[in-house]
C-alpha positions in Angstrom: 8.5 80.5 -5.3 10.2 76.8 -5.7 13.8 76.8 -6.0 13.3 74.5 -9.0 11.4 76.9 -11.0 14.4 79.6 -10.7 16.5 80.0 -13.4 20.0 82.3 -13.5 19.8 84.5 -16.3 23.2 84.7 -18.3 24.1 88.2 -19.7 24.8 88.1 -23.4 26.7 90.7 -25.2 23.9 92.6 -26.5 22.7 92.7 -22.4 26.3 94.3 -21.6 24.8 97.9 -21.6 22.4 96.9 -18.6 25.7 96.7 -16.6 26.4 100.4 -16.5 24.0 100.8 -13.5 25.7 100.2 -10.0 22.8 98.3 -8.8 22.1 94.9 -10.7 19.1 92.8 -9.3 19.6 89.2 -9.9 17.6 85.8 -9.7 19.3 83.2 -8.5 19.5 79.3 -9.7 21.5 76.4 -9.1 23.4 76.9 -11.8 26.1 78.3 -10.0 29.0 76.7 -12.2 28.3 79.0 -15.1 29.1 82.1 -12.5 32.9 81.3 -13.1 32.7 82.2 -16.4 30.4 85.0 -16.5 31.5 87.0 -13.5 34.9 87.2 -14.6 33.6 89.3 -17.4 31.4 91.5 -15.3 33.1 95.1 -14.7 34.3 95.2 -11.6 32.1 98.0 -10.0 31.0 98.0 -6.6 27.5 96.1 -7.5 24.6 95.3 -5.3 22.8 92.0 -5.7 19.4 91.4 -4.8 17.6 87.9 -4.0 15.4 86.3 -1.6 16.4 83.4 0.8 16.6 80.1 -1.1 18.8 77.1 -1.2 20.3 78.3 -4.7 21.5 81.7 -2.8 24.0 79.7 -0.9 26.3 78.7 -3.5 25.7 81.9 -5.3 26.8 83.6 -2.1 30.2 81.5 -2.3 30.7 82.8 -5.9 30.5 86.1 -4.8 33.6 86.0 -2.6 35.4 86.7 -5.8 34.4 90.1 -5.9 36.4 92.9 -4.2 33.8 94.5 -2.8 29.8 94.0 -2.9 26.4 95.1 -1.7 23.9 92.6 -0.8 19.6 93.2 -0.3 18.2 89.6 0.9 14.7 89.5 1.4 12.3 86.8 3.1 14.7 86.3 6.0 13.0 84.6 9.3 14.2 82.4 12.1 14.3 79.5 9.7 17.4 77.2 9.8 17.9 78.1 6.1 17.7 81.9 6.9 20.6 81.3 9.4 22.5 79.2 6.6 22.4 82.3 4.1 23.5 84.5 6.8 26.4 82.2 7.9 27.5 81.6 4.5 27.4 85.7 3.9 29.7 86.2 6.9 32.0 83.6 6.0 32.6 84.4 2.4 31.9 87.9 2.1 32.8 89.5 5.6 34.8 92.6 5.3 34.3 92.9 1.8 30.5 93.4 2.2 29.9 97.2 1.8 26.1 97.8 2.2 23.6 95.5 3.5 19.6 95.6 3.3 17.0 93.3 4.9 13.7 94.0 3.4 10.6 92.5 4.4 12.2 90.3 6.8 11.3 88.9 10.4 15.1 88.1 11.5 15.8 87.5 14.8 18.5 89.2 17.0 20.4 86.2 17.5 20.9 85.6 13.9 21.8 89.1 13.0 24.4 88.9 16.1 25.6 86.2 14.0 26.6 87.8 11.2 27.0 91.7 12.1 30.6 90.8 13.9 32.2 89.4 10.7 31.2 92.5 8.7 34.0 94.8 9.6 34.1 96.6 5.9 30.1 97.7 6.3 29.2 101.3 5.1 25.6 101.3 5.0 23.2 99.0 7.4 19.3 99.2 6.6 17.0 97.8 9.3 14.1 99.3 8.0 10.9 98.2 9.0 12.5 95.0 11.0 10.1 95.4 14.0 11.0 92.1 15.1 14.7 93.2 16.2 13.2 96.2 18.5 9.8 94.7 19.6 11.1 93.3 22.8 13.1 96.2 23.8 16.3 93.7 24.4 18.4 94.6 21.4 22.0 94.7 22.1 21.0 94.5 26.1 24.2 92.4 26.6 27.9 94.0 26.9 29.6 91.3 25.3 27.3 91.8 22.2 27.8 95.5 22.1 31.4 95.1 21.9 31.1 92.8 18.9 28.9 94.9 16.9 30.6 98.2 17.8 34.3 96.5 16.8 32.1 95.6 13.0 30.3 99.1 13.0 33.0 101.3 13.9 33.2 102.6 10.3 29.3 102.5 9.6 28.4 105.9 7.8 24.9 105.1 6.7 22.2 103.6 9.0 18.5 103.3 8.1 15.9 102.8 11.0 12.8 104.0 9.0 9.4 102.5 9.9 10.3 101.0 13.2 7.4 101.1 15.3 9.0 99.6 18.6 12.0 101.7 18.4 12.8 102.5 22.2 15.2 105.1 23.8 17.4 102.0 25.2 17.7 100.3 21.9 18.2 103.7 19.9 21.1 104.6 22.6 22.8 101.0 22.2 22.8 100.6 18.4 23.8 104.4 18.0 26.7 104.0 20.4 28.4 101.3 18.3 28.2 103.6 15.3 30.5 106.6 16.5 31.2 108.0 12.6 27.5 108.3 11.3 27.3 110.7 8.2 23.4 109.7 7.3 20.8 108.7 9.9 17.4 107.7 8.6 14.3 108.0 11.3 11.6 108.2 8.7 8.3 107.0 10.0 9.5 106.1 13.5 7.7 106.9 16.3 9.3 109.6 18.1 8.1 111.7 21.5 8.8 115.2 20.1 7.4 116.7 23.8 9.0 119.6 24.5 8.1 122.1 27.7 7.7 125.4 25.9 8.7 127.4 29.5 11.7 125.8 30.1 12.7 125.9 26.3 14.0 122.1 26.4 12.6 118.8 25.9 10.8 117.3 28.9 11.6 113.9 30.8 15.0 111.8 30.5 13.3 110.3 27.7 10.7 107.4 27.0 11.3 104.0 27.4 8.6 103.2 24.8 9.6 105.6 22.1 13.0 107.5 20.6 12.5 110.6 22.5 13.5 114.0 21.3 16.2 114.3 24.2 17.9 111.5 23.2 17.8 112.3 19.6 19.4 115.7 20.2 22.0 113.8 22.4 23.0 111.8 19.4 23.0 114.8 16.9 25.5 116.6 19.7 27.7 113.5 20.0 27.9 113.2 16.0 27.7 116.8 14.9 31.3 116.5 13.5 30.3 113.7 10.9 26.4 113.8 10.8 25.5 115.5 7.4 22.1 113.8 6.2 18.9 113.4 8.4 15.5 112.3 7.6 12.5 112.7 9.9 10.1 112.3 7.1 6.4 111.2 8.3 7.6 111.9 11.8 5.3 114.0 14.2 8.1 116.7 14.6 6.7 119.6 16.3 8.4 123.5 15.2 9.8 123.5 18.6 11.9 120.5 17.9 13.0 121.3 14.9 14.2 124.7 16.0 16.2 122.9 18.9 17.7 120.4 16.3 18.6 123.2 14.0 20.5 124.8 16.8 22.6 121.9 17.9 26.1 123.1 18.4 28.4 122.1 15.6 25.5 120.2 13.4 26.3 121.3 10.0 23.6 119.1 7.8 23.6 119.2 3.9 20.9 116.9 3.4 17.6 117.0 5.2 14.0 115.5 4.7 10.9 116.3 6.5 8.6 115.0 4.0 5.1 114.7 5.2 5.8 116.6 8.8 2.5 118.3 8.8 2.9 120.3 11.9 5.9 122.6 10.8 5.3 126.2 10.2 7.1 129.0 8.5 8.7 130.1 11.8 10.7 127.1 12.5 11.7 126.7 8.8 13.3 130.5 9.2 15.2 129.2 12.4 16.3 126.1 10.2 17.3 128.2 7.0 19.3 130.4 9.4 21.2 128.0 11.8 21.7 125.5 8.9 22.5 127.6 5.9 24.8 125.0 4.4 22.1 122.8 3.1 22.6 121.4 -0.1 19.3 119.1 -0.4 16.1 119.7 1.5 12.7 118.2 1.1 9.8 119.6 2.5 7.1 118.0 0.2 3.6 117.5 1.9 4.4 120.1 4.8 1.2 121.5 4.2 1.1 124.3 6.5 4.0 126.0 4.9 3.7 129.3 2.6 6.0 131.4 0.3 7.6 132.7 3.4 9.5 129.7 3.7 10.3 129.8 -0.1 11.7 133.5 0.6 13.6 132.1 3.7 15.3 129.2 1.6 16.0 131.7 -1.2 17.6 134.1 1.2 19.7 131.9 3.5 20.8 128.4 1.6 22.9 129.5 -0.9 24.4 126.3 -1.3 21.1 124.6 -1.8 21.1 122.2 -5.0 18.0 120.3 -4.5 14.5 121.5 -3.2 11.1 119.9 -3.2 8.0 121.6 -2.4 5.5 119.0 -3.5 2.2 119.1 -2.2 2.7 122.3 -0.3 -0.7 123.9 -1.5 -0.2 127.3 0.1 2.8 128.1 -2.0 2.3 130.3 -4.5 4.7 132.2 -7.3 5.9 134.9 -4.4 9.3 133.8 -3.8 10.1 131.9 -6.9 11.9 134.8 -8.6 14.4 135.0 -5.7 14.8 131.1 -5.7 15.8 130.7 -9.0 18.7 133.4 -8.3 20.5 130.4 -6.2 23.3 129.7 -8.4 23.8 126.0 -7.4 20.3 124.8 -7.4 20.0 121.8 -9.6 16.8 120.3 -8.8 13.3 122.1 -8.0 10.1 120.1 -7.7 6.8 122.1 -7.6 4.4 119.3 -8.2 1.1 120.0 -6.8 1.6 123.6 -5.8 -1.7 124.6 -7.0 -1.3 128.1 -7.2 1.9 128.2 -9.2 1.6 129.7 -12.4 5.6 129.8 -13.3 5.7 133.5 -14.1 8.1 134.3 -11.2 10.3 131.2 -12.4 10.4 133.0 -15.6 11.1 136.3 -14.0 14.1 135.0 -11.6 15.6 133.1 -14.5 15.8 136.0 -17.0 17.8 138.1 -14.2 21.1 138.9 -15.4 22.4 137.8 -12.1 23.8 134.5 -11.4 20.7 132.0 -11.5 19.8 128.5 -11.1 21.1 125.9 -13.9 17.9 123.5 -13.2 18.5 120.0 -14.5 15.5 118.7 -13.0 12.2 120.5 -12.6 8.8 119.3 -11.7 5.6 120.9 -12.3 3.1 118.1 -12.1 -0.7 118.8 -11.6 0.4 122.7 -12.1 -2.9 123.5 -13.8 -2.2 127.2 -13.9 1.0 126.6 -16.4 0.3 128.0 -20.0 1.8 128.0 -23.0 3.3 131.5 -23.1 5.3 130.6 -19.9 6.4 127.3 -21.0 7.8 128.8 -24.3 10.1 131.0 -22.1 11.0 128.5 -19.6 12.4 126.3 -22.1 14.6 129.1 -23.8 16.0 129.8 -20.1 16.6 126.3 -19.2 18.0 124.9 -22.6 21.5 124.5 -22.0 20.9 122.1 -18.5 17.5 120.7 -18.2 17.8 116.8 -18.3 14.4 115.9 -16.6 10.9 117.7 -17.0 7.5 116.4 -15.3 4.8 118.4 -17.0 1.9 115.5 -15.9 -1.7 117.3 -15.6 -0.6 120.5 -16.9 -3.9 120.3 -18.9 -3.8 123.8 -20.5 -0.5 123.0 -22.4 -0.8 122.6 -26.3 1.0 121.6 -29.2 3.2 125.0 -29.0 4.4 123.9 -25.6 5.6 120.6 -26.9 7.3 122.6 -30.2 9.0 124.5 -27.5 10.1 121.6 -25.8 11.4 119.7 -28.5 13.3 122.9 -29.8 14.9 124.3 -26.8 15.6 121.4 -24.8 17.6 118.9 -26.7 19.3 117.1 -23.7 16.4 115.8 -22.3 16.6 112.5 -21.0 13.0 112.3 -19.1 9.8 113.9 -20.5 6.4 113.3 -18.7 3.5 114.8 -20.3 1.0 112.3 -19.0 -2.8 113.9 -19.3 -2.0 117.1 -21.2 -5.0 116.3 -23.6 -4.2 118.9 -26.1 -1.2 117.7 -27.3 -1.6 115.9 -30.6 0.2 114.1 -33.7 0.7 117.7 -35.0 2.9 118.2 -32.0 5.0 114.9 -31.8 5.3 115.5 -35.6 6.5 119.0 -34.9 4.4 120.6 -37.5 1.4 123.0 -36.9 -2.1 122.4 -37.3 -3.4 124.2 -40.2 -6.5 125.9 -38.3 -4.1 126.7 -35.1 -2.4 130.0 -34.2 1.6 129.3 -33.6 2.1 132.0 -31.6 2.4 131.6 -27.8 2.3 135.2 -27.1 -1.0 135.7 -28.3 -2.1 133.3 -25.3 -0.1 135.5 -22.5 -3.4 136.8 -20.9 -5.8 134.0 -19.9 -9.2 136.1 -20.2 -11.1 133.1 -18.5 -14.1 131.4 -20.0 -16.5 133.1 -22.1 -20.2 132.5 -22.2 -22.9 133.1 -24.8 -26.5 133.1 -24.8 -28.2 130.2 -26.8 -30.7 131.2 -29.5 -34.2 130.3 -28.4 -33.4 129.9 -24.7 -32.9 133.2 -23.3 -31.9 133.6 -19.8 -30.0 130.4 -20.3 -26.1 130.3 -20.7 -23.9 127.5 -22.3 -20.4 127.3 -21.6 -18.0 127.0 -25.0 -16.7 123.8 -25.9 -13.5 123.0 -24.1 -10.4 123.1 -26.6 -9.5 119.2 -25.6 -12.9 117.9 -27.0 -12.5 119.7 -30.5 -11.7 117.1 -33.3 -8.3 118.2 -34.6 -7.9 117.8 -38.3 -6.0 114.6 -38.9 -2.6 114.3 -40.3 -2.9 112.9 -44.4 -0.1 111.0 -46.1 0.5 114.6 -47.8 1.5 116.1 -44.2 3.4 113.1 -43.5 5.6 113.6 -46.8 5.8 117.3 -45.6 7.1 116.0 -41.9 9.8 113.8 -43.7 11.0 116.8 -45.7 11.2 119.2 -43.4 13.9 120.1 -40.5 11.4 121.0 -37.8 11.8 119.9 -33.9 9.5 117.0 -33.7 9.8 114.5 -31.0 12.9 113.0 -32.8 15.2 116.0 -31.6 14.9 114.4 -28.1 17.8 111.9 -29.2 19.0 111.0 -25.7 15.4 110.2 -24.2 15.3 107.4 -21.9 11.9 108.0 -20.0 8.4 109.2 -22.1 5.0 109.4 -20.6 2.2 110.4 -22.7 -0.5 108.6 -21.0 -4.1 109.9 -21.7 -3.1 112.4 -24.5 -5.9 110.9 -26.3 -5.6 113.1 -29.5 -2.3 111.1 -30.3 -2.8 108.4 -33.1 -0.8 105.6 -35.0 0.1 108.1 -37.3 2.7 110.3 -34.8 3.6 107.1 -32.8 4.9 105.2 -35.5 6.9 108.3 -37.3 8.5 109.6 -34.0 9.1 107.0 -31.3 12.6 105.9 -32.5 14.9 105.9 -29.6 17.4 103.3 -29.1 18.0 104.2 -25.7 14.6 104.6 -24.6 13.9 102.6 -21.3 10.5 103.7 -19.9 7.3 104.4 -22.3 3.9 104.8 -21.2 1.2 104.8 -24.1 -1.6 104.3 -21.4 -5.2 105.5 -22.3 -4.5 106.2 -26.0 -7.6 104.8 -27.7 -6.4 105.6 -31.1 -3.4 103.6 -31.3 -3.2 99.8 -32.5 -1.0 97.0 -32.9 1.1 99.2 -35.6 2.2 101.7 -32.8 3.2 98.8 -30.7 5.3 96.8 -33.4 6.9 100.0 -34.5 8.2 101.1 -30.9 9.3 97.5 -30.4 11.5 97.9 -33.5 12.8 101.3 -32.7 13.1 101.3 -28.6 14.4 98.1 -28.2 15.9 98.8 -24.9 12.6 99.2 -23.0 12.4 97.9 -19.4 9.2 99.2 -19.0 6.1 99.4 -21.5 2.5 100.7 -20.1 -0.5 100.2 -22.5 -3.4 100.5 -19.9 -6.7 101.2 -21.6 -5.5 100.6 -25.0 -8.3 98.9 -26.5 -6.8 98.2 -30.0 -3.8 96.3 -28.9 -4.2 92.9 -29.5 -2.7 89.3 -29.1 -1.2 89.7 -32.6 0.6 93.2 -32.0 2.0 91.4 -28.9 3.4 88.3 -30.7 5.0 91.0 -33.3 6.6 93.2 -30.6 7.7 91.1 -27.5 10.2 89.0 -29.4 12.1 92.5 -29.9 11.9 93.4 -26.5 14.3 91.5 -24.5 15.3 93.6 -21.8 11.4 94.2 -20.9 11.0 93.9 -17.0 7.5 95.5 -16.3 4.6 95.2 -18.5 1.2 96.9 -18.2 -2.0 95.8 -20.1 -4.9 96.6 -17.7 -8.4 97.0 -19.3 -7.1 95.9 -22.8 -10.2 93.7 -24.0 -8.6 92.2 -26.9 -5.7 90.7 -24.7 -6.2 87.0 -24.1 -4.2 84.0 -22.7 -2.3 83.9 -25.9 -0.5 86.7 -24.6 0.6 85.2 -21.6 2.1 82.5 -23.5 4.0 85.1 -25.8 5.3 86.6 -22.5 6.4 83.1 -21.4 8.4 82.4 -24.4 10.1 85.8 -25.2 10.0 87.7 -21.8 12.4 86.0 -19.4 13.4 89.0 -17.2 9.6 90.2 -16.5 9.2 91.2 -12.4 5.8 93.0 -12.7 3.0 92.1 -14.9 -0.5 94.1 -14.9 -3.5 92.5 -16.8 -6.5 93.5 -14.6 -9.6 93.5 -16.2 -8.6 91.6 -19.1 -11.8 89.6 -19.6 -10.0 87.1 -21.6 -7.1 86.3 -19.4 -7.7 83.0 -16.6 -6.0 82.9 -13.3 -5.1 79.4 -14.2 -2.4 80.6 -16.7 -1.5 83.4 -14.7 -0.6 80.9 -12.2 1.1 78.6 -14.7 3.4 81.8 -15.7 5.3 81.9 -12.5 6.6 78.3 -13.2 8.0 79.5 -16.5 9.7 83.1 -15.8 12.6 83.4 -13.6 12.3 87.3 -12.5 8.3 87.3 -12.1 7.7 88.9 -8.8 4.2 90.7 -8.6 1.0 89.8 -11.2 -2.2 92.0 -10.8 -5.1 90.5 -12.6 -8.6 89.8 -12.2 -10.0 86.4 -11.0 -13.3 85.0 -12.6 -15.9 86.6 -10.2 -14.7 89.8 -11.0 -12.5 90.8 -7.9 -9.2 92.4 -8.2 -6.2 90.8 -6.6 -2.5 91.0 -6.5 -0.1 87.8 -6.4 3.1 88.5 -5.1 5.4 85.5 -6.0 
């Protein structure tokens, strides 16, 4: 984006709540003189600023020198003179005050980086993720004088991210890590690592590869820094069971955080060895380790008594077995069982019902666990009522309004609730009322008797499956019913007063009747109402009036949302950063004009398949909005494309 089109967004008093977060993402502009008055009013926290390379960023960096500490995320660096000037200004004006540095999406040269690093003597975190340009030649830090300069600067570095480096060799890895003697956290996620192991000799083969980081060199680093290194990320690598056992048994190594996401070769036996030798683990990510079974769950439950966070997402062989024992880990706060297709939740209830010390879950994900039923949710909500803050039930397709009633009754502390594709949830559930024709006792559904089949009269020998519950038309809520709702003290969605994220995508029974009555959350930041064909502009305007803190709003596939609704709603949503309107057939270029006027902070826009949106108008939008980074839209010939600005 051209520098002249970028404007600096000044924070008024109505936006001060946004500064509660430690990371602040800013778009820069030439109006740097305004920073003197506005930065003085900012809370003096260790804030991270994100910006692309531009001429505007030079003056902005000088103004940042007034802050005691800060972090930078600088994108689009390359070998140009402007990039070199930006790095020179960072070293000159921030130097020892810089706490964290990340350079995403860059093709920085070694000379540019080596000109900067010696100045950053206070650096605690360095993110070189995906910067292949530094390591492709294999000569990074090959000169002794450069290593001495970098070692002096990085002697206190605690976190090093080398993820997604295709050309990281043993030599480059050794040179860089020799400059960081006090590492606490190391990420090699997605790197090409040679995990070659001799099963007969019981050790890694060879002395190491010049082209790839070898297991031998990794083990050597872990041995040298075992006293300080507590976090290791080997996700998406080809780590073998033998290699994992070698790492687990490094003398003196006491890991607290280990991520093995997507390591598909790992076995239960290797995990049992890991749990035995690294029993101080507090966070363990085993997502998409598809060969693991419930043996791993039992090993975790038996050995990892200090575990606080566990992810078993997409471990398709996991069943309920072992989950009861897992619930007896008193420190466990976060559990991700998403896409564990054979989990019904019954053993979770059993474990949480134990009189012994048990898990106090704050975050629970059961996304795509299709066997979860109302009876289980009714019990889980009561057992987790004191602490649960985040609940993901996306695509738990058997859940009904009974589960929704249990959630709003027993989980008042929820901050995040995701119910996308729970198609049986209706207006009655959101209103906290019982549909007159429905049975309200979840115990009547405890036994799943399976689908029933009946013979059709006149077609003997053929069987017809019964109508699925979510295909039946619910009785519509009347004005008389709404009167009863306003008088009742039942637990409607309004009971979740602290809600900050809500996903009701594809809950197709929902209409304006409930959305306009119960979506009233001043602190709500992220909302998805996608694929709700019955909601109209009335819902959109009501949400805008009552949820003015929204930063993300999804309305994809809502055919009744129109330009008129957007014109009434968007002036109220000053903080909106992400807006999704794909397949909203009545949205036209008029909405883009409204966005340009009222959504100064918009970063992401999706208007795919909106037939009356033109590419010319989308192109014009990038010159009007200072924050806009990505637009998904449809060009005239019908092809979809993405504009990254």
